[in-house]
DSSP file (Angstrom, degrees, kcal/mol; ACC not computed):
  #  RESIDUE AA STRUCTURE BP1 BP2  ACC     N-H-->O    O-->H-N    N-H-->O    O-->H-N    TCO  KAPPA ALPHA  PHI   PSI    X-CA   Y-CA   Z-CA
    1    1 A M              0   0    0      0, 0.0     2,-0.6     0, 0.0   101,-0.1   0.000 360.0 360.0 360.0 -56.2   70.1   12.7   48.8
    2    2 A L        -     0   0    0      1,-0.1     4,-0.0   100,-0.0     3,-0.0  -0.842 360.0-169.7 -98.2 121.9   70.9   12.9   45.1
    3    3 A A        +     0   0    0     -2,-0.6     2,-0.3     2,-0.1    -1,-0.1   0.724  67.4  30.4 -84.9 -22.8   71.9    9.6   43.6
    4    4 A E  S    S-     0   0    0      0, 0.0     2,-0.1     0, 0.0    -1,-0.0  -0.922  91.0 -88.5-137.0 160.4   73.2   10.8   40.2
    5    5 A A        -     0   0    0     -2,-0.3     2,-0.6    12,-0.1    12,-0.2  -0.381  32.2-150.7 -67.5 143.2   74.9   13.8   38.7
    6    6 A I        -     0   0    0     12,-0.1    12,-1.1    -2,-0.1    33,-0.1  -0.929  15.0-152.9-119.0 105.9   72.5   16.5   37.5
    7    7 A R        -     0   0    0     -2,-0.6    34,-0.4    10,-0.2     2,-0.3  -0.311  24.0 -99.6 -77.8 160.6   74.1   18.5   34.6
    8    8 A C        -     0   0    0      7,-2.2    30,-0.2     1,-0.1    -1,-0.1  -0.606  24.6-159.2 -79.1 138.2   73.2   22.1   33.7
    9    9 A T        +     0   0    0     28,-1.9    -1,-0.1    -2,-0.3    29,-0.1   0.431  52.5 116.1 -99.0  -0.7   70.8   22.4   30.9
   10   10 A L  S >  S-     0   0    0      1,-0.1     3,-1.8     2,-0.1    -2,-0.1  -0.440  78.9 -93.1 -72.2 144.7   71.6   26.0   29.9
   11   11 A V  T 3  S+     0   0    0      1,-0.3    -1,-0.1    -2,-0.1     3,-0.1  -0.268 106.8   7.4 -58.7 137.3   73.1   26.5   26.4
   12   12 A N  T 3  S+     0   0    0      1,-0.2     2,-0.5    -3,-0.1    -1,-0.3   0.542  93.4 131.0  67.5  10.8   76.9   26.5   26.3
   13   13 A C    <   -     0   0    0     -3,-1.8    -1,-0.2     1,-0.1    18,-0.0  -0.830  38.1-170.3 -94.5 130.1   77.3   25.5   30.0
   14   14 A T        +     0   0    0     -2,-0.5     2,-0.3    -3,-0.1    -1,-0.1   0.318  39.0 132.0-100.9   7.0   79.6   22.5   30.5
   15   15 A C        -     0   0    0      1,-0.2    -7,-2.2    -8,-0.0     3,-0.1  -0.444  31.7-176.6 -64.5 123.8   78.8   21.9   34.1
   16   16 A E        +     0   0    0     -2,-0.3     2,-0.3    -9,-0.2    -1,-0.2   0.549  64.8  34.7 -99.5 -10.8   78.2   18.2   34.6
   17   17 A C  S    S-     0   0    0    -12,-0.2    -1,-0.2   -10,-0.1     2,-0.2  -0.933  76.9-123.4-153.0 122.7   77.2   18.1   38.2
   18   18 A F        -     0   0    0    -12,-1.1   -12,-0.1    -2,-0.3   -11,-0.1  -0.457  25.3-171.7 -64.4 128.0   75.2   20.5   40.4
   19   19 A Q        -     0   0    0     -2,-0.2    10,-3.5     0, 0.0    11,-0.3  -0.955  23.0-129.3-121.8 108.3   77.2   21.5   43.5
   20   20 A P  B     -A   28   0A   0      0, 0.0     5,-0.2     0, 0.0     8,-0.2  -0.272  25.2-114.9 -61.1 139.9   75.2   23.5   46.0
   21   21 A G        -     0   0    0      6,-1.7     6,-0.1     3,-1.1     7,-0.0  -0.317  15.3-124.4 -69.8 157.0   76.7   26.8   47.1
   22   22 A K  S    S+     0   0    0      1,-0.1     3,-0.2     2,-0.1    -1,-0.1   0.848 109.9  22.9 -72.0 -34.1   77.7   27.2   50.8
   23   23 A I  S    S+     0   0    0      1,-0.3     2,-0.7     4,-0.1    -1,-0.1   0.845 131.2  39.8 -97.5 -45.5   75.6   30.3   51.2
   24   24 A H    >   -     0   0    0      1,-0.1     3,-1.9     3,-0.1    -3,-1.1  -0.859  65.7-172.1-110.1  97.0   73.0   29.9   48.4
   25   25 A L  T 3  S+     0   0    0     -2,-0.7    -1,-0.1     1,-0.3     4,-0.1   0.765  83.5  57.9 -59.8 -27.2   72.0   26.2   48.3
   26   26 A R  T 3  S+     0   0    0     46,-0.2     9,-2.3    -6,-0.1     2,-0.4   0.308  94.5  78.3 -90.5   9.7   70.0   26.7   45.1
   27   27 A T  B <  S-B   34   0B   0     -3,-1.9    -6,-1.7     7,-0.2     2,-0.3  -0.970  83.7-120.3-120.1 134.0   73.0   28.1   43.1
   28   28 A C  B  >  -A   20   0A   0      5,-3.1     4,-1.6    -2,-0.4   -10,-0.1  -0.541  10.2-150.5 -74.1 130.1   75.7   25.8   41.7
   29   29 A D  T  4 S+     0   0    0    -10,-3.5    -1,-0.1    -2,-0.3   -11,-0.1   0.756  94.1  50.9 -69.3 -24.7   79.2   26.6   43.0
   30   30 A Q  T  4 S+     0   0    0    -11,-0.3    -1,-0.2   -13,-0.2   -12,-0.1   0.954 130.5   9.1 -80.1 -51.8   80.7   25.4   39.7
   31   31 A C  T  4 S-     0   0    0      2,-0.2    -2,-0.2   -12,-0.1     3,-0.1   0.536  89.5-128.7-109.9  -8.4   78.8   27.3   37.0
   32   32 A K     <  +     0   0    0     -4,-1.6     2,-0.2     1,-0.3    -3,-0.1   0.587  64.0 132.8  69.5  12.4   76.8   29.8   39.2
   33   33 A H        -     0   0    0      1,-0.1    -5,-3.1    -6,-0.1    -1,-0.3  -0.542  60.3 -93.7 -88.1 161.9   73.5   28.8   37.5
   34   34 A G  B  >  -B   27   0B   0     -7,-0.2     4,-0.9    -2,-0.2    -7,-0.2  -0.180  28.2-108.8 -74.8 165.8   70.4   28.0   39.5
   35   35 A W  H >> S+     0   0    0     -9,-2.3     4,-3.0     1,-0.2     3,-0.6   0.862 115.5  58.4 -59.4 -40.8   69.1   24.7   40.7
   36   36 A V  H 3> S+     0   0    0      1,-0.3     4,-2.0     2,-0.2    -1,-0.2   0.895  99.3  57.4 -62.3 -40.8   66.2   24.6   38.3
   37   37 A A  H 34 S+     0   0    0      1,-0.2   -28,-1.9     2,-0.2    -1,-0.3   0.828 115.1  39.0 -59.4 -30.9   68.5   24.9   35.3
   38   38 A H  H X< S+     0   0    0     -4,-0.9     3,-1.7    -3,-0.6     4,-0.3   0.892 111.8  55.1 -83.0 -44.2   70.2   21.7   36.5
   39   39 A A  H >X S+     0   0    0     -4,-3.0     3,-1.8     1,-0.3     4,-0.9   0.768  91.2  73.1 -65.3 -26.1   67.1   19.9   37.7
   40   40 A L  T 3< S+     0   0    0     -4,-2.0     3,-0.3     1,-0.3    -1,-0.3   0.774  84.9  69.6 -59.3 -24.0   65.4   20.2   34.3
   41   41 A D  T <4 S+     0   0    0     -3,-1.7    -1,-0.3   -34,-0.4    -2,-0.2   0.809 101.4  44.9 -61.6 -30.4   67.9   17.6   33.1
   42   42 A K  T <4 S+     0   0    0     -3,-1.8     2,-0.3    -4,-0.3    -1,-0.2   0.688  91.8  95.7 -89.4 -19.6   66.1   14.9   35.2
   43   43 A L     <  -     0   0    0     -4,-0.9     2,-0.4    -3,-0.3    18,-0.0  -0.538  68.8-136.5 -80.0 136.0   62.5   15.8   34.3
   44   44 A S        -     0   0    0     -2,-0.3     3,-0.2     1,-0.1    -2,-0.1  -0.741  17.3-174.3 -89.3 133.8   60.9   13.8   31.5
   45   45 A T        +     0   0    0     -2,-0.4    -1,-0.1     1,-0.1    -2,-0.0   0.023  56.6 105.3-112.4  25.8   58.8   15.8   29.0
   46   46 A Q        +     0   0    0      2,-0.0     2,-0.3     0, 0.0    -1,-0.1   0.808  63.5  74.9 -75.6 -30.5   57.5   12.7   27.2
   47   47 A H        -     0   0    0     -3,-0.2     2,-0.3     1,-0.0     0, 0.0  -0.658  65.8-149.8 -94.2 138.1   54.0   12.8   28.6
   48   48 A L        -     0   0    0     -2,-0.3     2,-0.4     1,-0.0    -2,-0.0  -0.780  29.7-107.3 -97.8 149.0   51.3   15.1   27.5
   49   49 A Y        -     0   0    0     -2,-0.3    -1,-0.0     2,-0.0     0, 0.0  -0.627  32.4-175.2 -80.3 126.9   48.6   16.1   30.0
   50   50 A H    >   -     0   0    0     -2,-0.4     3,-1.8     3,-0.2     5,-0.0  -0.963  14.9-154.2-120.9 110.1   45.2   14.6   29.4
   51   51 A P  T 3  S+     0   0    0      0, 0.0    -1,-0.1     0, 0.0    -2,-0.0   0.735  92.9  48.2 -59.8 -24.9   42.6   16.0   31.9
   52   52 A T  T 3  S+     0   0    0      2,-0.1     2,-0.5     0, 0.0     0, 0.0   0.510  98.5  82.2 -93.2  -4.1   40.3   13.0   31.7
   53   53 A Q  S <  S-     0   0    0     -3,-1.8     2,-0.5     2,-0.0    -3,-0.2  -0.866  71.7-138.7-108.2 131.6   43.1   10.4   32.2
   54   54 A V        -     0   0    0     -2,-0.5     2,-0.4     1,-0.0    -2,-0.1  -0.751  23.0-151.8 -85.6 129.3   44.6    9.4   35.6
   55   55 A E        -     0   0    0     -2,-0.5     2,-0.3    -5,-0.0    -6,-0.0  -0.839  14.8-119.8-106.3 139.2   48.3    9.1   35.4
   56   56 A I        -     0   0    0     -2,-0.4     2,-0.5     1,-0.0    34,-0.0  -0.592  29.9-148.5 -73.4 132.6   50.4    6.8   37.5
   57   57 A V        -     0   0    0     -2,-0.3     2,-0.4    33,-0.2    -1,-0.0  -0.904   2.3-149.1-109.8 129.5   52.9    8.8   39.5
   58   58 A Q    >>  -     0   0    0     -2,-0.5     4,-2.0     1,-0.1     3,-0.6  -0.772  17.8-130.1 -96.2 141.7   56.3    7.5   40.4
   59   59 A S  H 3> S+     0   0    0     -2,-0.4     4,-2.4     1,-0.2     5,-0.1   0.822 106.5  57.5 -62.8 -31.8   57.9    8.7   43.6
   60   60 A N  H 3> S+     0   0    0      2,-0.2     4,-1.9     1,-0.2    -1,-0.2   0.861 107.8  47.6 -68.2 -32.8   61.2    9.5   41.9
   61   61 A V  H <> S+     0   0    0     -3,-0.6     4,-2.3     2,-0.2    -2,-0.2   0.893 111.2  50.7 -71.2 -40.2   59.4   11.8   39.5
   62   62 A V  H  X S+     0   0    0     -4,-2.0     4,-3.0     1,-0.2    -2,-0.2   0.885 108.6  53.3 -63.7 -37.8   57.6   13.4   42.4
   63   63 A F  H  X S+     0   0    0     -4,-2.4     4,-2.6     2,-0.2    -2,-0.2   0.935 108.2  50.0 -60.2 -45.7   61.0   13.9   44.2
   64   64 A D  H  X S+     0   0    0     -4,-1.9     4,-1.1     1,-0.2    -2,-0.2   0.925 115.2  42.3 -59.3 -45.8   62.4   15.6   41.1
   65   65 A I  H  X S+     0   0    0     -4,-2.3     4,-0.9     1,-0.2     3,-0.5   0.914 114.2  51.6 -68.0 -43.0   59.4   18.0   40.9
   66   66 A S  H >X S+     0   0    0     -4,-3.0     4,-3.0     1,-0.2     3,-0.7   0.875 103.4  58.8 -61.4 -38.0   59.4   18.5   44.7
   67   67 A S  H 3X S+     0   0    0     -4,-2.6     4,-1.2     1,-0.3    -1,-0.2   0.841  99.2  58.2 -63.7 -31.7   63.1   19.4   44.7
   68   68 A L  H 3< S+     0   0    0     -4,-1.1    -1,-0.3    -3,-0.5    -2,-0.2   0.833 118.5  31.5 -63.8 -30.7   62.4   22.3   42.3
   69   69 A M  H << S+     0   0    0     -4,-0.9    -2,-0.2    -3,-0.7    -1,-0.2   0.772 131.4  27.1 -97.9 -30.3   60.0   23.8   44.8
   70   70 A L  H >< S+     0   0    0     -4,-3.0     3,-2.1    -5,-0.1    -3,-0.2   0.735  82.1 109.8-110.4 -26.7   61.4   22.7   48.2
   71   71 A Y  T 3< S-     0   0    0     -4,-1.2     3,-0.1    -5,-0.4    33,-0.1  -0.337  99.4  -4.5 -62.1 123.1   65.2   22.2   48.0
   72   72 A G  T 3  S+     0   0    0     31,-0.5    -1,-0.3     1,-0.3     2,-0.3   0.617 110.5 112.1  73.7  13.9   67.0   25.0   49.8
   73   73 A T    <   -     0   0    0     -3,-2.1    -1,-0.3   -48,-0.1     3,-0.1  -0.747  54.3-157.7-114.9 164.4   63.8   26.9   50.7
   74   74 A Q  S    S+     0   0    0     -2,-0.3    41,-3.3     1,-0.2     2,-0.3   0.416  79.4  34.1-116.2  -4.1   62.0   27.7   53.9
   75   75 A A  B     -C  114   0C   0     39,-0.3    39,-0.2    -5,-0.0    -1,-0.2  -0.990  62.3-149.5-148.9 154.2   58.6   28.4   52.5
   76   76 A V        -     0   0    0     37,-2.4    -6,-0.1    -2,-0.3     5,-0.1  -0.994  28.3-115.3-127.3 129.6   56.4   27.2   49.6
   77   77 A P     >  -     0   0    0      0, 0.0     4,-2.4     0, 0.0     3,-0.3  -0.283  29.2-116.0 -60.8 148.1   53.8   29.4   47.8
   78   78 A V  H  > S+     0   0    0      1,-0.2     4,-2.2     2,-0.2     5,-0.2   0.881 112.3  51.5 -56.3 -45.4   50.2   28.3   48.2
   79   79 A R  H  > S+     0   0    0      1,-0.2     4,-1.5     2,-0.2    -1,-0.2   0.890 112.3  46.0 -64.0 -38.5   49.6   27.5   44.5
   80   80 A L  H  > S+     0   0    0     -3,-0.3     4,-2.4     2,-0.2    -1,-0.2   0.872 109.8  55.1 -70.1 -35.6   52.7   25.4   44.3
   81   81 A K  H  X S+     0   0    0     -4,-2.4     4,-3.1     1,-0.2    -2,-0.2   0.889 104.0  54.7 -63.7 -38.6   51.8   23.6   47.6
   82   82 A I  H  X S+     0   0    0     -4,-2.2     4,-1.9     2,-0.2    -1,-0.2   0.920 108.9  48.1 -60.5 -43.1   48.4   22.8   46.1
   83   83 A L  H  X S+     0   0    0     -4,-1.5     4,-1.8     2,-0.2    -2,-0.2   0.920 113.4  46.9 -63.8 -43.4   50.2   21.1   43.1
   84   84 A L  H  X S+     0   0    0     -4,-2.4     4,-3.4     1,-0.2     5,-0.3   0.904 107.9  56.7 -64.7 -40.2   52.5   19.2   45.5
   85   85 A D  H  X S+     0   0    0     -4,-3.1     4,-1.8     1,-0.2    -1,-0.2   0.903 107.0  49.9 -56.7 -41.2   49.5   18.2   47.7
   86   86 A R  H  < S+     0   0    0     -4,-1.9     4,-0.4     2,-0.2    -1,-0.2   0.896 113.4  45.1 -66.4 -39.9   47.9   16.6   44.6
   87   87 A L  H >< S+     0   0    0     -4,-1.8     3,-1.2     1,-0.2     4,-0.2   0.935 114.0  48.8 -67.5 -45.4   51.1   14.7   43.7
   88   88 A F  H >< S+     0   0    0     -4,-3.4     3,-1.5     1,-0.2    -2,-0.2   0.792  98.4  70.5 -64.3 -27.6   51.7   13.6   47.3
   89   89 A S  T 3< S+     0   0    0     -4,-1.8    -1,-0.2     1,-0.3    -2,-0.2   0.719  98.3  48.6 -65.8 -20.2   48.1   12.4   47.6
   90   90 A V  T <  S+     0   0    0     -3,-1.2    -1,-0.3    -4,-0.4     2,-0.2   0.424 101.1  80.4 -99.6   1.0   48.7    9.5   45.2
   91   91 A L  S <  S-     0   0    0     -3,-1.5     2,-0.1    -4,-0.2   -33,-0.1  -0.647  89.3 -99.4-100.3 162.1   51.9    8.3   47.0
   92   92 A K     >  -     0   0    0     -2,-0.2     4,-2.0     1,-0.1     3,-0.4  -0.486  35.3-115.4 -72.3 151.4   52.2    6.2   50.2
   93   93 A Q  H  > S+     0   0    0      1,-0.2     4,-2.8     2,-0.2     5,-0.2   0.864 116.0  57.1 -59.2 -36.8   52.9    8.3   53.3
   94   94 A E  H  > S+     0   0    0      1,-0.2     4,-2.2     2,-0.2    -1,-0.2   0.894 106.6  49.6 -61.2 -38.7   56.3    6.6   53.7
   95   95 A E  H  > S+     0   0    0     -3,-0.4     4,-2.3     2,-0.2    -1,-0.2   0.906 111.1  48.9 -66.0 -41.5   57.2    7.8   50.2
   96   96 A V  H  X S+     0   0    0     -4,-2.0     4,-2.8     2,-0.2     5,-0.2   0.933 111.9  48.5 -62.9 -46.2   56.1   11.4   51.0
   97   97 A L  H  X S+     0   0    0     -4,-2.8     4,-2.7     1,-0.2     5,-0.2   0.891 110.9  51.1 -61.5 -39.9   58.0   11.4   54.3
   98   98 A H  H  X S+     0   0    0     -4,-2.2     4,-2.2    -5,-0.2    -1,-0.2   0.915 111.9  46.9 -63.7 -43.6   61.1   10.1   52.5
   99   99 A I  H  X S+     0   0    0     -4,-2.3     4,-1.0     2,-0.2    -2,-0.2   0.950 114.4  46.4 -62.6 -50.1   60.9   12.9   49.8
  100  100 A L  H ><>S+     0   0    0     -4,-2.8     5,-2.8     1,-0.2     3,-0.8   0.927 112.8  49.4 -60.8 -45.8   60.3   15.6   52.4
  101  101 A H  H ><5S+     0   0    0     -4,-2.7     3,-1.6     1,-0.3    -1,-0.2   0.903 107.2  55.6 -60.7 -41.5   63.2   14.4   54.6
  102  102 A G  H 3<5S+     0   0    0     -4,-2.2    -1,-0.3     1,-0.3    -2,-0.2   0.735 110.1  46.6 -63.1 -22.3   65.5   14.2   51.6
  103  103 A L  T <<5S-     0   0    0     -4,-1.0   -31,-0.5    -3,-0.8    -1,-0.3   0.300 123.0-102.3-103.7   7.6   64.8   17.9   50.9
  104  104 A G  T < 5S+     0   0    0     -3,-1.6     2,-0.3     1,-0.3    -3,-0.2   0.699  82.2 120.7  84.1  19.7   65.2   19.1   54.5
  105  105 A W      < -     0   0    0     -5,-2.8    -1,-0.3    -6,-0.2     2,-0.2  -0.875  50.5-145.5-115.9 148.3   61.5   19.4   55.4
  106  106 A T     >  -     0   0    0     -2,-0.3     4,-2.3    -3,-0.1     5,-0.2  -0.673  31.5-111.9 -98.5 165.3   59.4   17.7   58.1
  107  107 A L  H  > S+     0   0    0     -2,-0.2     4,-2.8     2,-0.2     5,-0.2   0.909 118.5  53.2 -63.1 -41.0   55.8   16.7   57.5
  108  108 A R  H  > S+     0   0    0      1,-0.2     4,-2.2     2,-0.2    -1,-0.2   0.931 110.0  46.8 -59.5 -46.0   54.7   19.4   60.0
  109  109 A D  H  >>S+     0   0    0      2,-0.2     4,-2.0     1,-0.2     5,-1.1   0.916 112.7  49.8 -62.9 -42.4   56.7   22.1   58.3
  110  110 A Y  H  <5S+     0   0    0     -4,-2.3    -2,-0.2     2,-0.2    -1,-0.2   0.936 110.6  48.8 -62.8 -46.0   55.3   21.0   54.9
  111  111 A V  H  <5S+     0   0    0     -4,-2.8    -1,-0.2     1,-0.2    -2,-0.2   0.896 112.8  49.1 -60.1 -39.8   51.7   21.0   56.1
  112  112 A R  H  <5S-     0   0    0     -4,-2.2    -1,-0.2    -5,-0.2    -2,-0.2   0.825 111.6-125.4 -67.4 -32.5   52.3   24.5   57.6
  113  113 A G  T  <5S+     0   0    0     -4,-2.0   -37,-2.4    -5,-0.2     2,-0.3   0.369  80.4  52.2 100.5  -3.2   53.8   25.7   54.3
  114  114 A Y  B   <S-C   75   0C   0     -5,-1.1     2,-0.6   -39,-0.2   -39,-0.3  -0.987  88.4-100.0-157.4 157.8   57.0   26.9   55.8
  115  115 A I        -     0   0    0    -41,-3.3     3,-0.2    -2,-0.3   -10,-0.0  -0.736  27.1-152.8 -83.4 121.2   59.9   25.7   58.0
  116  116 A L  S    S+     0   0    0     -2,-0.6     2,-0.4     1,-0.2    -1,-0.2   0.914  80.8  10.3 -62.1 -45.5   59.3   27.1   61.5
  117  117 A Q  S >  S-     0   0    0     -3,-0.1     3,-1.8   -43,-0.0     2,-0.3  -1.000  82.8-115.5-135.9 134.2   63.0   27.1   62.3
  118  118 A V  T 3  S+     0   0    0     -2,-0.4   -44,-0.0     1,-0.3    -2,-0.0  -0.524 107.0  16.4 -66.5 129.5   66.0   26.5   60.0
  119  119 A G  T 3  S+     0   0    0     -2,-0.3    -1,-0.3     1,-0.2   -15,-0.0   0.684  89.8 168.3  79.8  18.5   67.7   23.3   61.2
  120  120 A S    <   -     0   0    0     -3,-1.8    -1,-0.2     1,-0.1    -2,-0.0  -0.340  22.0-169.5 -66.5 147.5   64.7   22.3   63.2
  121  121 A T        +     0   0    0      2,-0.0    -1,-0.1   -15,-0.0    -2,-0.0   0.123  34.9 135.3-124.7  19.4   64.8   18.7   64.5
  122  122 A H        -     0   0    0      1,-0.1   -14,-0.1     2,-0.1    -2,-0.0  -0.292  61.4 -90.7 -71.3 160.0   61.2   18.2   65.8
  123  123 A A              0   0    0      1,-0.1   -15,-0.2   -17,-0.1    -1,-0.1  -0.191 360.0 360.0 -69.7 158.3   59.4   15.0   64.9
  124  124 A C              0   0    0    -17,-0.1    -1,-0.1   -16,-0.1    -2,-0.1   0.465 360.0 360.0 -73.7 360.0   57.1   14.6   61.9
């Protein structure tokens, strides 16, 4: 799922690679900091938002953002889902399915807004 190490971004933390906890997937087993503190290392803050300009979205960036909201969770708040829907709308369906699968979600569960059963294996 994750191709490269994601270091912790918190001050004075020397953790170089996020290791999901056995009980709490969104907490690092090495440094005990949350997933978001690690994932911020991958997000680019180079671009400023311009409301009148359409920006090209790359699937790897959408994966990074999606992982902040979906990794290790069973439900997504409506406002965050709206933001993800907008990002997913500019990707190909195969890319969306690949992102969701990599984060443990099916398309049906994502459309519903929550995972019906943890560990469900029903088709997309």
